[in-house]
CHARMM internal coordinates of N, CA and C (Angstrom, degrees):
IC EDIT
DIST 1 N 1 CA 1.3784
DIST 1 CA 1 C 1.4305
ANGL 1 N 1 CA 1 C 111.06
DIST 1 C 2 N 1.2696
ANGL 1 CA 1 C 2 N 114.61
DIHE 1 N 1 CA 1 C 2 N 157.32
DIST 2 N 2 CA 1.5036
ANGL 1 C 2 N 2 CA 117.80
DIHE 1 CA 1 C 2 N 2 CA -179.75
DIST 2 CA 2 C 1.5668
ANGL 2 N 2 CA 2 C 108.08
DIHE 1 C 2 N 2 CA 2 C -125.97
DIST 2 C 3 N 1.3215
ANGL 2 CA 2 C 3 N 114.67
DIHE 2 N 2 CA 2 C 3 N 141.20
DIST 3 N 3 CA 1.4843
ANGL 2 C 3 N 3 CA 121.87
DIHE 2 CA 2 C 3 N 3 CA 178.65
DIST 3 CA 3 C 1.4906
ANGL 3 N 3 CA 3 C 112.63
DIHE 2 C 3 N 3 CA 3 C -87.45
DIST 3 C 4 N 1.2290
ANGL 3 CA 3 C 4 N 115.36
DIHE 3 N 3 CA 3 C 4 N 123.94
DIST 4 N 4 CA 1.5532
ANGL 3 C 4 N 4 CA 118.86
DIHE 3 CA 3 C 4 N 4 CA 175.28
DIST 4 CA 4 C 1.4957
ANGL 4 N 4 CA 4 C 111.07
DIHE 3 C 4 N 4 CA 4 C -118.72
DIST 4 C 5 N 1.3146
ANGL 4 CA 4 C 5 N 112.19
DIHE 4 N 4 CA 4 C 5 N 155.65
DIST 5 N 5 CA 1.4596
ANGL 4 C 5 N 5 CA 117.71
DIHE 4 CA 4 C 5 N 5 CA -178.36
DIST 5 CA 5 C 1.5716
ANGL 5 N 5 CA 5 C 103.67
DIHE 4 C 5 N 5 CA 5 C -112.85
DIST 5 C 6 N 1.3523
ANGL 5 CA 5 C 6 N 111.46
DIHE 5 N 5 CA 5 C 6 N 137.58
DIST 6 N 6 CA 1.4939
ANGL 5 C 6 N 6 CA 118.56
DIHE 5 CA 5 C 6 N 6 CA -179.21
DIST 6 CA 6 C 1.5468
ANGL 6 N 6 CA 6 C 110.72
DIHE 5 C 6 N 6 CA 6 C -132.99
DIST 6 C 7 N 1.2605
ANGL 6 CA 6 C 7 N 116.93
DIHE 6 N 6 CA 6 C 7 N 150.82
DIST 7 N 7 CA 1.4655
ANGL 6 C 7 N 7 CA 123.21
DIHE 6 CA 6 C 7 N 7 CA 177.64
DIST 7 CA 7 C 1.4903
ANGL 7 N 7 CA 7 C 105.82
DIHE 6 C 7 N 7 CA 7 C -108.05
DIST 7 C 8 N 1.4037
ANGL 7 CA 7 C 8 N 116.61
DIHE 7 N 7 CA 7 C 8 N 124.52
DIST 8 N 8 CA 1.3476
ANGL 7 C 8 N 8 CA 122.72
DIHE 7 CA 7 C 8 N 8 CA -179.34
DIST 8 CA 8 C 1.5435
ANGL 8 N 8 CA 8 C 108.64
DIHE 7 C 8 N 8 CA 8 C -132.37
DIST 8 C 9 N 1.3764
ANGL 8 CA 8 C 9 N 115.47
DIHE 8 N 8 CA 8 C 9 N 152.65
DIST 9 N 9 CA 1.4685
ANGL 8 C 9 N 9 CA 121.36
DIHE 8 CA 8 C 9 N 9 CA 171.92
DIST 9 CA 9 C 1.3986
ANGL 9 N 9 CA 9 C 112.60
DIHE 8 C 9 N 9 CA 9 C -61.39
DIST 9 C 10 N 1.3172
ANGL 9 CA 9 C 10 N 118.69
DIHE 9 N 9 CA 9 C 10 N 144.84
DIST 10 N 10 CA 1.4981
ANGL 9 C 10 N 10 CA 123.28
DIHE 9 CA 9 C 10 N 10 CA -178.60
DIST 10 CA 10 C 1.4623
ANGL 10 N 10 CA 10 C 109.45
DIHE 9 C 10 N 10 CA 10 C -59.39
DIST 10 C 11 N 1.3402
ANGL 10 CA 10 C 11 N 120.93
DIHE 10 N 10 CA 10 C 11 N -42.55
DIST 11 N 11 CA 1.4929
ANGL 10 C 11 N 11 CA 121.17
DIHE 10 CA 10 C 11 N 11 CA -179.67
DIST 11 CA 11 C 1.5433
ANGL 11 N 11 CA 11 C 111.37
DIHE 10 C 11 N 11 CA 11 C -63.08
DIST 11 C 12 N 1.2783
ANGL 11 CA 11 C 12 N 116.67
DIHE 11 N 11 CA 11 C 12 N -38.38
DIST 12 N 12 CA 1.3774
ANGL 11 C 12 N 12 CA 120.05
DIHE 11 CA 11 C 12 N 12 CA 179.34
DIST 12 CA 12 C 1.6373
ANGL 12 N 12 CA 12 C 111.82
DIHE 11 C 12 N 12 CA 12 C -62.96
DIST 12 C 13 N 1.3873
ANGL 12 CA 12 C 13 N 111.72
DIHE 12 N 12 CA 12 C 13 N -45.73
DIST 13 N 13 CA 1.3984
ANGL 12 C 13 N 13 CA 115.75
DIHE 12 CA 12 C 13 N 13 CA 175.06
DIST 13 CA 13 C 1.5310
ANGL 13 N 13 CA 13 C 114.94
DIHE 12 C 13 N 13 CA 13 C -58.08
DIST 13 C 14 N 1.3679
ANGL 13 CA 13 C 14 N 117.85
DIHE 13 N 13 CA 13 C 14 N -37.98
DIST 14 N 14 CA 1.3892
ANGL 13 C 14 N 14 CA 120.14
DIHE 13 CA 13 C 14 N 14 CA 179.38
DIST 14 CA 14 C 1.5476
ANGL 14 N 14 CA 14 C 111.47
DIHE 13 C 14 N 14 CA 14 C -71.97
DIST 14 C 15 N 1.2979
ANGL 14 CA 14 C 15 N 116.74
DIHE 14 N 14 CA 14 C 15 N -30.49
DIST 15 N 15 CA 1.5454
ANGL 14 C 15 N 15 CA 117.33
DIHE 14 CA 14 C 15 N 15 CA 177.48
DIST 15 CA 15 C 1.4735
ANGL 15 N 15 CA 15 C 107.43
DIHE 14 C 15 N 15 CA 15 C -75.16
DIST 15 C 16 N 1.2495
ANGL 15 CA 15 C 16 N 119.65
DIHE 15 N 15 CA 15 C 16 N -41.36
DIST 16 N 16 CA 1.5208
ANGL 15 C 16 N 16 CA 120.77
DIHE 15 CA 15 C 16 N 16 CA 177.04
DIST 16 CA 16 C 1.5759
ANGL 16 N 16 CA 16 C 108.19
DIHE 15 C 16 N 16 CA 16 C -57.51
DIST 16 C 17 N 1.2813
ANGL 16 CA 16 C 17 N 116.21
DIHE 16 N 16 CA 16 C 17 N -51.15
DIST 17 N 17 CA 1.4566
ANGL 16 C 17 N 17 CA 120.98
DIHE 16 CA 16 C 17 N 17 CA -176.28
DIST 17 CA 17 C 1.5524
ANGL 17 N 17 CA 17 C 108.79
DIHE 16 C 17 N 17 CA 17 C -55.59
DIST 17 C 18 N 1.3072
ANGL 17 CA 17 C 18 N 117.78
DIHE 17 N 17 CA 17 C 18 N -41.71
DIST 18 N 18 CA 1.4480
ANGL 17 C 18 N 18 CA 119.05
DIHE 17 CA 17 C 18 N 18 CA 179.89
DIST 18 CA 18 C 1.5966
ANGL 18 N 18 CA 18 C 109.42
DIHE 17 C 18 N 18 CA 18 C -67.05
DIST 18 C 19 N 1.2473
ANGL 18 CA 18 C 19 N 119.00
DIHE 18 N 18 CA 18 C 19 N -40.69
DIST 19 N 19 CA 1.4500
ANGL 18 C 19 N 19 CA 124.20
DIHE 18 CA 18 C 19 N 19 CA -177.83
DIST 19 CA 19 C 1.4803
ANGL 19 N 19 CA 19 C 110.96
DIHE 18 C 19 N 19 CA 19 C -70.51
DIST 19 C 20 N 1.3616
ANGL 19 CA 19 C 20 N 118.02
DIHE 19 N 19 CA 19 C 20 N -37.65
DIST 20 N 20 CA 1.5009
ANGL 19 C 20 N 20 CA 118.70
DIHE 19 CA 19 C 20 N 20 CA -178.45
DIST 20 CA 20 C 1.6229
ANGL 20 N 20 CA 20 C 107.05
DIHE 19 C 20 N 20 CA 20 C -74.04
DIST 20 C 21 N 1.3073
ANGL 20 CA 20 C 21 N 115.02
DIHE 20 N 20 CA 20 C 21 N -31.44
DIST 21 N 21 CA 1.4918
ANGL 20 C 21 N 21 CA 116.69
DIHE 20 CA 20 C 21 N 21 CA 179.48
DIST 21 CA 21 C 1.5383
ANGL 21 N 21 CA 21 C 107.54
DIHE 20 C 21 N 21 CA 21 C -66.01
DIST 21 C 22 N 1.2926
ANGL 21 CA 21 C 22 N 118.33
DIHE 21 N 21 CA 21 C 22 N -41.21
DIST 22 N 22 CA 1.4783
ANGL 21 C 22 N 22 CA 119.96
DIHE 21 CA 21 C 22 N 22 CA -176.04
DIST 22 CA 22 C 1.5306
ANGL 22 N 22 CA 22 C 108.61
DIHE 21 C 22 N 22 CA 22 C -72.06
DIST 22 C 23 N 1.3575
ANGL 22 CA 22 C 23 N 117.15
DIHE 22 N 22 CA 22 C 23 N -29.15
DIST 23 N 23 CA 1.4552
ANGL 22 C 23 N 23 CA 120.55
DIHE 22 CA 22 C 23 N 23 CA -177.14
DIST 23 CA 23 C 1.5008
ANGL 23 N 23 CA 23 C 111.81
DIHE 22 C 23 N 23 CA 23 C -90.70
DIST 23 C 24 N 1.3324
ANGL 23 CA 23 C 24 N 113.93
DIHE 23 N 23 CA 23 C 24 N -5.31
DIST 24 N 24 CA 1.5252
ANGL 23 C 24 N 24 CA 120.47
DIHE 23 CA 23 C 24 N 24 CA 178.66
DIST 24 CA 24 C 1.5790
ANGL 24 N 24 CA 24 C 109.19
DIHE 23 C 24 N 24 CA 24 C 57.32
DIST 24 C 25 N 1.3422
ANGL 24 CA 24 C 25 N 112.82
DIHE 24 N 24 CA 24 C 25 N 50.43
DIST 25 N 25 CA 1.5092
ANGL 24 C 25 N 25 CA 121.14
DIHE 24 CA 24 C 25 N 25 CA 179.15
DIST 25 CA 25 C 1.4220
ANGL 25 N 25 CA 25 C 106.51
DIHE 24 C 25 N 25 CA 25 C -135.68
DIST 25 C 26 N 1.2917
ANGL 25 CA 25 C 26 N 114.98
DIHE 25 N 25 CA 25 C 26 N -173.77
DIST 26 N 26 CA 1.4924
ANGL 25 C 26 N 26 CA 121.45
DIHE 25 CA 25 C 26 N 26 CA 178.83
DIST 26 CA 26 C 1.5206
ANGL 26 N 26 CA 26 C 113.23
DIHE 25 C 26 N 26 CA 26 C -110.91
DIST 26 C 27 N 1.3198
ANGL 26 CA 26 C 27 N 117.00
DIHE 26 N 26 CA 26 C 27 N 162.88
DIST 27 N 27 CA 1.4513
ANGL 26 C 27 N 27 CA 117.63
DIHE 26 CA 26 C 27 N 27 CA 174.55
DIST 27 CA 27 C 1.4755
ANGL 27 N 27 CA 27 C 113.56
DIHE 26 C 27 N 27 CA 27 C -56.44
DIST 27 C 28 N 1.3973
ANGL 27 CA 27 C 28 N 117.24
DIHE 27 N 27 CA 27 C 28 N -41.04
DIST 28 N 28 CA 1.4239
ANGL 27 C 28 N 28 CA 121.06
DIHE 27 CA 27 C 28 N 28 CA -178.56
DIST 28 CA 28 C 1.5983
ANGL 28 N 28 CA 28 C 111.96
DIHE 27 C 28 N 28 CA 28 C -62.94
DIST 28 C 29 N 1.3092
ANGL 28 CA 28 C 29 N 113.15
DIHE 28 N 28 CA 28 C 29 N -50.35
DIST 29 N 29 CA 1.4493
ANGL 28 C 29 N 29 CA 117.42
DIHE 28 CA 28 C 29 N 29 CA 179.46
DIST 29 CA 29 C 1.6357
ANGL 29 N 29 CA 29 C 109.44
DIHE 28 C 29 N 29 CA 29 C -59.53
DIST 29 C 30 N 1.2548
ANGL 29 CA 29 C 30 N 114.55
DIHE 29 N 29 CA 29 C 30 N -45.38
DIST 30 N 30 CA 1.5279
ANGL 29 C 30 N 30 CA 117.54
DIHE 29 CA 29 C 30 N 30 CA 178.26
DIST 30 CA 30 C 1.5226
ANGL 30 N 30 CA 30 C 106.92
DIHE 29 C 30 N 30 CA 30 C -58.19
DIST 30 C 31 N 1.2997
ANGL 30 CA 30 C 31 N 120.26
DIHE 30 N 30 CA 30 C 31 N -49.05
DIST 31 N 31 CA 1.4056
ANGL 30 C 31 N 31 CA 122.16
DIHE 30 CA 30 C 31 N 31 CA -173.14
DIST 31 CA 31 C 1.6137
ANGL 31 N 31 CA 31 C 110.96
DIHE 30 C 31 N 31 CA 31 C -66.39
DIST 31 C 32 N 1.3498
ANGL 31 CA 31 C 32 N 115.20
DIHE 31 N 31 CA 31 C 32 N -39.00
DIST 32 N 32 CA 1.3747
ANGL 31 C 32 N 32 CA 118.41
DIHE 31 CA 31 C 32 N 32 CA 175.31
DIST 32 CA 32 C 1.5788
ANGL 32 N 32 CA 32 C 115.48
DIHE 31 C 32 N 32 CA 32 C -59.03
DIST 32 C 33 N 1.3498
ANGL 32 CA 32 C 33 N 111.82
DIHE 32 N 32 CA 32 C 33 N -45.22
DIST 33 N 33 CA 1.4546
ANGL 32 C 33 N 33 CA 118.97
DIHE 32 CA 32 C 33 N 33 CA 176.82
DIST 33 CA 33 C 1.5709
ANGL 33 N 33 CA 33 C 110.87
DIHE 32 C 33 N 33 CA 33 C -63.80
DIST 33 C 34 N 1.2951
ANGL 33 CA 33 C 34 N 116.72
DIHE 33 N 33 CA 33 C 34 N -41.85
DIST 34 N 34 CA 1.4541
ANGL 33 C 34 N 34 CA 120.25
DIHE 33 CA 33 C 34 N 34 CA 179.66
DIST 34 CA 34 C 1.4834
ANGL 34 N 34 CA 34 C 112.82
DIHE 33 C 34 N 34 CA 34 C -63.45
DIST 34 C 35 N 1.2959
ANGL 34 CA 34 C 35 N 116.16
DIHE 34 N 34 CA 34 C 35 N -40.95
DIST 35 N 35 CA 1.4921
ANGL 34 C 35 N 35 CA 122.71
DIHE 34 CA 34 C 35 N 35 CA -178.99
DIST 35 CA 35 C 1.5574
ANGL 35 N 35 CA 35 C 108.09
DIHE 34 C 35 N 35 CA 35 C -70.37
DIST 35 C 36 N 1.3196
ANGL 35 CA 35 C 36 N 119.51
DIHE 35 N 35 CA 35 C 36 N -41.18
DIST 36 N 36 CA 1.4460
ANGL 35 C 36 N 36 CA 120.44
DIHE 35 CA 35 C 36 N 36 CA 178.59
DIST 36 CA 36 C 1.5297
ANGL 36 N 36 CA 36 C 109.72
DIHE 35 C 36 N 36 CA 36 C -65.30
DIST 36 C 37 N 1.3183
ANGL 36 CA 36 C 37 N 117.57
DIHE 36 N 36 CA 36 C 37 N -35.72
DIST 37 N 37 CA 1.4391
ANGL 36 C 37 N 37 CA 118.92
DIHE 36 CA 36 C 37 N 37 CA -179.03
DIST 37 CA 37 C 1.5019
ANGL 37 N 37 CA 37 C 110.47
DIHE 36 C 37 N 37 CA 37 C -75.04
DIST 37 C 38 N 1.3592
ANGL 37 CA 37 C 38 N 119.13
DIHE 37 N 37 CA 37 C 38 N -32.70
DIST 38 N 38 CA 1.4779
ANGL 37 C 38 N 38 CA 124.50
DIHE 37 CA 37 C 38 N 38 CA 174.41
DIST 38 CA 38 C 1.5589
ANGL 38 N 38 CA 38 C 110.20
DIHE 37 C 38 N 38 CA 38 C -64.83
DIST 38 C 39 N 1.2431
ANGL 38 CA 38 C 39 N 114.76
DIHE 38 N 38 CA 38 C 39 N -41.74
DIST 39 N 39 CA 1.4742
ANGL 38 C 39 N 39 CA 118.80
DIHE 38 CA 38 C 39 N 39 CA -177.98
DIST 39 CA 39 C 1.5195
ANGL 39 N 39 CA 39 C 111.69
DIHE 38 C 39 N 39 CA 39 C -70.65
DIST 39 C 40 N 1.2866
ANGL 39 CA 39 C 40 N 119.56
DIHE 39 N 39 CA 39 C 40 N -39.69
DIST 40 N 40 CA 1.4787
ANGL 39 C 40 N 40 CA 124.05
DIHE 39 CA 39 C 40 N 40 CA 170.10
DIST 40 CA 40 C 1.4954
ANGL 40 N 40 CA 40 C 112.75
DIHE 39 C 40 N 40 CA 40 C -56.19
DIST 40 C 41 N 1.4443
ANGL 40 CA 40 C 41 N 114.15
DIHE 40 N 40 CA 40 C 41 N -46.89
DIST 41 N 41 CA 1.4463
ANGL 40 C 41 N 41 CA 117.84
DIHE 40 CA 40 C 41 N 41 CA -178.09
DIST 41 CA 41 C 1.5309
ANGL 41 N 41 CA 41 C 110.14
DIHE 40 C 41 N 41 CA 41 C -61.57
DIST 41 C 42 N 1.3331
ANGL 41 CA 41 C 42 N 116.34
DIHE 41 N 41 CA 41 C 42 N -44.50
DIST 42 N 42 CA 1.4703
ANGL 41 C 42 N 42 CA 122.41
DIHE 41 CA 41 C 42 N 42 CA -179.01
DIST 42 CA 42 C 1.5545
ANGL 42 N 42 CA 42 C 110.47
DIHE 41 C 42 N 42 CA 42 C -59.60
DIST 42 C 43 N 1.4252
ANGL 42 CA 42 C 43 N 114.66
DIHE 42 N 42 CA 42 C 43 N -45.96
DIST 43 N 43 CA 1.5107
ANGL 42 C 43 N 43 CA 117.69
DIHE 42 CA 42 C 43 N 43 CA 177.56
DIST 43 CA 43 C 1.4972
ANGL 43 N 43 CA 43 C 111.62
DIHE 42 C 43 N 43 CA 43 C -62.63
DIST 43 C 44 N 1.3434
ANGL 43 CA 43 C 44 N 122.65
DIHE 43 N 43 CA 43 C 44 N -38.80
DIST 44 N 44 CA 1.4019
ANGL 43 C 44 N 44 CA 123.22
DIHE 43 CA 43 C 44 N 44 CA -177.39
DIST 44 CA 44 C 1.5701
ANGL 44 N 44 CA 44 C 106.78
DIHE 43 C 44 N 44 CA 44 C -70.98
DIST 44 C 45 N 1.2886
ANGL 44 CA 44 C 45 N 118.93
DIHE 44 N 44 CA 44 C 45 N -39.24
DIST 45 N 45 CA 1.5238
ANGL 44 C 45 N 45 CA 120.63
DIHE 44 CA 44 C 45 N 45 CA 175.65
DIST 45 CA 45 C 1.5059
ANGL 45 N 45 CA 45 C 112.39
DIHE 44 C 45 N 45 CA 45 C -62.40
DIST 45 C 46 N 1.2908
ANGL 45 CA 45 C 46 N 115.35
DIHE 45 N 45 CA 45 C 46 N -40.03
DIST 46 N 46 CA 1.4828
ANGL 45 C 46 N 46 CA 119.92
DIHE 45 CA 45 C 46 N 46 CA 179.84
DIST 46 CA 46 C 1.5817
ANGL 46 N 46 CA 46 C 109.89
DIHE 45 C 46 N 46 CA 46 C -66.74
DIST 46 C 47 N 1.2829
ANGL 46 CA 46 C 47 N 116.20
DIHE 46 N 46 CA 46 C 47 N -41.40
DIST 47 N 47 CA 1.5651
ANGL 46 C 47 N 47 CA 121.16
DIHE 46 CA 46 C 47 N 47 CA 177.34
DIST 47 CA 47 C 1.4948
ANGL 47 N 47 CA 47 C 107.56
DIHE 46 C 47 N 47 CA 47 C -64.91
DIST 47 C 48 N 1.4054
ANGL 47 CA 47 C 48 N 120.11
DIHE 47 N 47 CA 47 C 48 N -44.05
DIST 48 N 48 CA 1.4402
ANGL 47 C 48 N 48 CA 119.39
DIHE 47 CA 47 C 48 N 48 CA 179.99
DIST 48 CA 48 C 1.5070
ANGL 48 N 48 CA 48 C 111.05
DIHE 47 C 48 N 48 CA 48 C -62.33
DIST 48 C 49 N 1.3043
ANGL 48 CA 48 C 49 N 120.70
DIHE 48 N 48 CA 48 C 49 N -41.02
DIST 49 N 49 CA 1.3788
ANGL 48 C 49 N 49 CA 124.71
DIHE 48 CA 48 C 49 N 49 CA 174.13
DIST 49 CA 49 C 1.5256
ANGL 49 N 49 CA 49 C 115.36
DIHE 48 C 49 N 49 CA 49 C -59.27
DIST 49 C 50 N 1.3393
ANGL 49 CA 49 C 50 N 117.12
DIHE 49 N 49 CA 49 C 50 N -44.45
DIST 50 N 50 CA 1.4633
ANGL 49 C 50 N 50 CA 121.72
DIHE 49 CA 49 C 50 N 50 CA 174.20
DIST 50 CA 50 C 1.5120
ANGL 50 N 50 CA 50 C 108.54
DIHE 49 C 50 N 50 CA 50 C -60.11
DIST 50 C 51 N 1.2824
ANGL 50 CA 50 C 51 N 122.30
DIHE 50 N 50 CA 50 C 51 N -47.87
DIST 51 N 51 CA 1.4158
ANGL 50 C 51 N 51 CA 124.03
DIHE 50 CA 50 C 51 N 51 CA -178.11
DIST 51 CA 51 C 1.5465
ANGL 51 N 51 CA 51 C 109.44
DIHE 50 C 51 N 51 CA 51 C -61.14
DIST 51 C 52 N 1.2932
ANGL 51 CA 51 C 52 N 117.16
DIHE 51 N 51 CA 51 C 52 N -42.39
DIST 52 N 52 CA 1.4810
ANGL 51 C 52 N 52 CA 123.33
DIHE 51 CA 51 C 52 N 52 CA -177.44
DIST 52 CA 52 C 1.5640
ANGL 52 N 52 CA 52 C 106.67
DIHE 51 C 52 N 52 CA 52 C -57.15
DIST 52 C 53 N 1.4318
ANGL 52 CA 52 C 53 N 110.78
DIHE 52 N 52 CA 52 C 53 N -54.04
DIST 53 N 53 CA 1.4031
ANGL 52 C 53 N 53 CA 115.24
DIHE 52 CA 52 C 53 N 53 CA -179.52
DIST 53 CA 53 C 1.5369
ANGL 53 N 53 CA 53 C 118.67
DIHE 52 C 53 N 53 CA 53 C -56.06
DIST 53 C 54 N 1.3887
ANGL 53 CA 53 C 54 N 110.42
DIHE 53 N 53 CA 53 C 54 N -34.30
DIST 54 N 54 CA 1.4495
ANGL 53 C 54 N 54 CA 120.51
DIHE 53 CA 53 C 54 N 54 CA 179.16
DIST 54 CA 54 C 1.5196
ANGL 54 N 54 CA 54 C 109.30
DIHE 53 C 54 N 54 CA 54 C -67.22
DIST 54 C 55 N 1.3735
ANGL 54 CA 54 C 55 N 117.47
DIHE 54 N 54 CA 54 C 55 N -44.97
DIST 55 N 55 CA 1.3979
ANGL 54 C 55 N 55 CA 118.71
DIHE 54 CA 54 C 55 N 55 CA -178.08
DIST 55 CA 55 C 1.5640
ANGL 55 N 55 CA 55 C 110.24
DIHE 54 C 55 N 55 CA 55 C -72.74
DIST 55 C 56 N 1.3395
ANGL 55 CA 55 C 56 N 118.56
DIHE 55 N 55 CA 55 C 56 N -29.50
DIST 56 N 56 CA 1.4174
ANGL 55 C 56 N 56 CA 121.75
DIHE 55 CA 55 C 56 N 56 CA 177.15
DIST 56 CA 56 C 1.6678
ANGL 56 N 56 CA 56 C 110.70
DIHE 55 C 56 N 56 CA 56 C -68.19
DIST 56 C 57 N 1.3155
ANGL 56 CA 56 C 57 N 112.31
DIHE 56 N 56 CA 56 C 57 N -32.11
DIST 57 N 57 CA 1.4858
ANGL 56 C 57 N 57 CA 118.72
DIHE 56 CA 56 C 57 N 57 CA 178.63
DIST 57 CA 57 C 1.4851
ANGL 57 N 57 CA 57 C 111.44
DIHE 56 C 57 N 57 CA 57 C -80.24
DIST 57 C 58 N 1.3723
ANGL 57 CA 57 C 58 N 116.32
DIHE 57 N 57 CA 57 C 58 N -43.06
DIST 58 N 58 CA 1.4212
ANGL 57 C 58 N 58 CA 118.91
DIHE 57 CA 57 C 58 N 58 CA -179.28
DIST 58 CA 58 C 1.4920
ANGL 58 N 58 CA 58 C 106.91
DIHE 57 C 58 N 58 CA 58 C -120.70
DIST 58 C 59 N 1.3512
ANGL 58 CA 58 C 59 N 114.99
DIHE 58 N 58 CA 58 C 59 N 99.30
DIST 59 N 59 CA 1.4870
ANGL 58 C 59 N 59 CA 118.56
DIHE 58 CA 58 C 59 N 59 CA -173.79
DIST 59 CA 59 C 1.5221
ANGL 59 N 59 CA 59 C 109.39
DIHE 58 C 59 N 59 CA 59 C -68.21
DIST 59 C 60 N 1.3459
ANGL 59 CA 59 C 60 N 117.16
DIHE 59 N 59 CA 59 C 60 N 155.67
DIST 60 N 60 CA 1.4463
ANGL 59 C 60 N 60 CA 122.20
DIHE 59 CA 59 C 60 N 60 CA 173.33
DIST 60 CA 60 C 1.4590
ANGL 60 N 60 CA 60 C 109.90
DIHE 59 C 60 N 60 CA 60 C -67.82
DIST 60 C 61 N 1.2472
ANGL 60 CA 60 C 61 N 117.19
DIHE 60 N 60 CA 60 C 61 N 136.59
DIST 61 N 61 CA 1.3924
ANGL 60 C 61 N 61 CA 121.02
DIHE 60 CA 60 C 61 N 61 CA 176.39
DIST 61 CA 61 C 1.5331
ANGL 61 N 61 CA 61 C 112.09
DIHE 60 C 61 N 61 CA 61 C -79.85
DIST 61 C 62 N 1.3612
ANGL 61 CA 61 C 62 N 111.48
DIHE 61 N 61 CA 61 C 62 N 157.75
DIST 62 N 62 CA 1.5453
ANGL 61 C 62 N 62 CA 116.57
DIHE 61 CA 61 C 62 N 62 CA -170.14
DIST 62 CA 62 C 1.5111
ANGL 62 N 62 CA 62 C 111.42
DIHE 61 C 62 N 62 CA 62 C -56.13
DIST 62 C 63 N 1.3064
ANGL 62 CA 62 C 63 N 120.85
DIHE 62 N 62 CA 62 C 63 N -39.90
DIST 63 N 63 CA 1.4572
ANGL 62 C 63 N 63 CA 124.68
DIHE 62 CA 62 C 63 N 63 CA -175.62
DIST 63 CA 63 C 1.5901
ANGL 63 N 63 CA 63 C 110.81
DIHE 62 C 63 N 63 CA 63 C -111.86
DIST 63 C 64 N 1.2492
ANGL 63 CA 63 C 64 N 117.69
DIHE 63 N 63 CA 63 C 64 N 14.19
DIST 64 N 64 CA 1.4760
ANGL 63 C 64 N 64 CA 121.03
DIHE 63 CA 63 C 64 N 64 CA 179.97
DIST 64 CA 64 C 1.4681
ANGL 64 N 64 CA 64 C 116.31
DIHE 63 C 64 N 64 CA 64 C -52.33
DIST 64 C 65 N 1.2660
ANGL 64 CA 64 C 65 N 117.13
DIHE 64 N 64 CA 64 C 65 N -37.10
DIST 65 N 65 CA 1.4618
ANGL 64 C 65 N 65 CA 117.87
DIHE 64 CA 64 C 65 N 65 CA -174.73
DIST 65 CA 65 C 1.5875
ANGL 65 N 65 CA 65 C 110.52
DIHE 64 C 65 N 65 CA 65 C -111.62
DIST 65 C 66 N 1.2629
ANGL 65 CA 65 C 66 N 116.67
DIHE 65 N 65 CA 65 C 66 N 6.85
DIST 66 N 66 CA 1.5058
ANGL 65 C 66 N 66 CA 122.41
DIHE 65 CA 65 C 66 N 66 CA -177.66
DIST 66 CA 66 C 1.4818
ANGL 66 N 66 CA 66 C 111.42
DIHE 65 C 66 N 66 CA 66 C -60.23
DIST 66 C 67 N 1.3622
ANGL 66 CA 66 C 67 N 116.88
DIHE 66 N 66 CA 66 C 67 N -32.14
DIST 67 N 67 CA 1.4815
ANGL 66 C 67 N 67 CA 122.24
DIHE 66 CA 66 C 67 N 67 CA -175.12
DIST 67 CA 67 C 1.5824
ANGL 67 N 67 CA 67 C 107.68
DIHE 66 C 67 N 67 CA 67 C -63.26
DIST 67 C 68 N 1.3455
ANGL 67 CA 67 C 68 N 117.21
DIHE 67 N 67 CA 67 C 68 N -23.62
DIST 68 N 68 CA 1.4387
ANGL 67 C 68 N 68 CA 119.83
DIHE 67 CA 67 C 68 N 68 CA -179.47
DIST 68 CA 68 C 1.4954
ANGL 68 N 68 CA 68 C 115.82
DIHE 67 C 68 N 68 CA 68 C -89.45
DIST 68 C 69 N 1.3928
ANGL 68 CA 68 C 69 N 116.34
DIHE 68 N 68 CA 68 C 69 N -3.91
DIST 69 N 69 CA 1.4701
ANGL 68 C 69 N 69 CA 116.10
DIHE 68 CA 68 C 69 N 69 CA 179.09
DIST 69 CA 69 C 1.3856
ANGL 69 N 69 CA 69 C 118.70
DIHE 68 C 69 N 69 CA 69 C -61.88
DIST 69 C 70 N 1.4031
ANGL 69 CA 69 C 70 N 117.94
DIHE 69 N 69 CA 69 C 70 N -30.95
DIST 70 N 70 CA 1.4677
ANGL 69 C 70 N 70 CA 122.98
DIHE 69 CA 69 C 70 N 70 CA 178.56
DIST 70 CA 70 C 1.5742
ANGL 70 N 70 CA 70 C 110.62
DIHE 69 C 70 N 70 CA 70 C -74.54
DIST 70 C 71 N 1.2647
ANGL 70 CA 70 C 71 N 115.09
DIHE 70 N 70 CA 70 C 71 N -15.22
DIST 71 N 71 CA 1.5302
ANGL 70 C 71 N 71 CA 120.45
DIHE 70 CA 70 C 71 N 71 CA -176.71
DIST 71 CA 71 C 1.5621
ANGL 71 N 71 CA 71 C 109.77
DIHE 70 C 71 N 71 CA 71 C -86.11
DIST 71 C 72 N 1.2646
ANGL 71 CA 71 C 72 N 117.44
DIHE 71 N 71 CA 71 C 72 N -17.45
DIST 72 N 72 CA 1.5299
ANGL 71 C 72 N 72 CA 119.85
DIHE 71 CA 71 C 72 N 72 CA -177.99
DIST 72 CA 72 C 1.5603
ANGL 72 N 72 CA 72 C 109.12
DIHE 71 C 72 N 72 CA 72 C -66.48
DIST 72 C 73 N 1.2397
ANGL 72 CA 72 C 73 N 112.68
DIHE 72 N 72 CA 72 C 73 N 137.23
DIST 73 N 73 CA 1.4394
ANGL 72 C 73 N 73 CA 118.30
DIHE 72 CA 72 C 73 N 73 CA 171.55
DIST 73 CA 73 C 1.5609
ANGL 73 N 73 CA 73 C 108.84
DIHE 72 C 73 N 73 CA 73 C -123.28
DIST 73 C 74 N 1.3271
ANGL 73 CA 73 C 74 N 112.87
DIHE 73 N 73 CA 73 C 74 N 103.45
DIST 74 N 74 CA 1.4795
ANGL 73 C 74 N 74 CA 119.88
DIHE 73 CA 73 C 74 N 74 CA -174.95
DIST 74 CA 74 C 1.4815
ANGL 74 N 74 CA 74 C 111.35
DIHE 73 C 74 N 74 CA 74 C -84.22
DIST 74 C 75 N 1.3034
ANGL 74 CA 74 C 75 N 120.19
DIHE 74 N 74 CA 74 C 75 N -15.41
DIST 75 N 75 CA 1.4813
ANGL 74 C 75 N 75 CA 117.62
DIHE 74 CA 74 C 75 N 75 CA -176.41
DIST 75 CA 75 C 1.5004
ANGL 75 N 75 CA 75 C 113.95
DIHE 74 C 75 N 75 CA 75 C 78.66
DIST 75 C 76 N 1.2880
ANGL 75 CA 75 C 76 N 119.18
DIHE 75 N 75 CA 75 C 76 N -178.01
DIST 76 N 76 CA 1.4940
ANGL 75 C 76 N 76 CA 122.85
DIHE 75 CA 75 C 76 N 76 CA -178.24
DIST 76 CA 76 C 1.4833
ANGL 76 N 76 CA 76 C 110.02
DIHE 75 C 76 N 76 CA 76 C -91.96
END
COOR INIT
IC SEED 1 N 1 CA 1 C
IC BUILD
């Protein structure tokens, strides 16, 4: 692991301290999880944008997914 220094607003530090106290964790552990979650969210967003651009560039054909219609199970 690597130690990094960050500058945070005093109010944010107070809020984080209250949260980590309730969660019985540390600032560092909380920050690691928050950063991991943020990175995952950014990656998902980037993939969604990539897929959107792909579908905009190559439109879905009229019957492209019709082969799957018989596979749907809608229930009663």
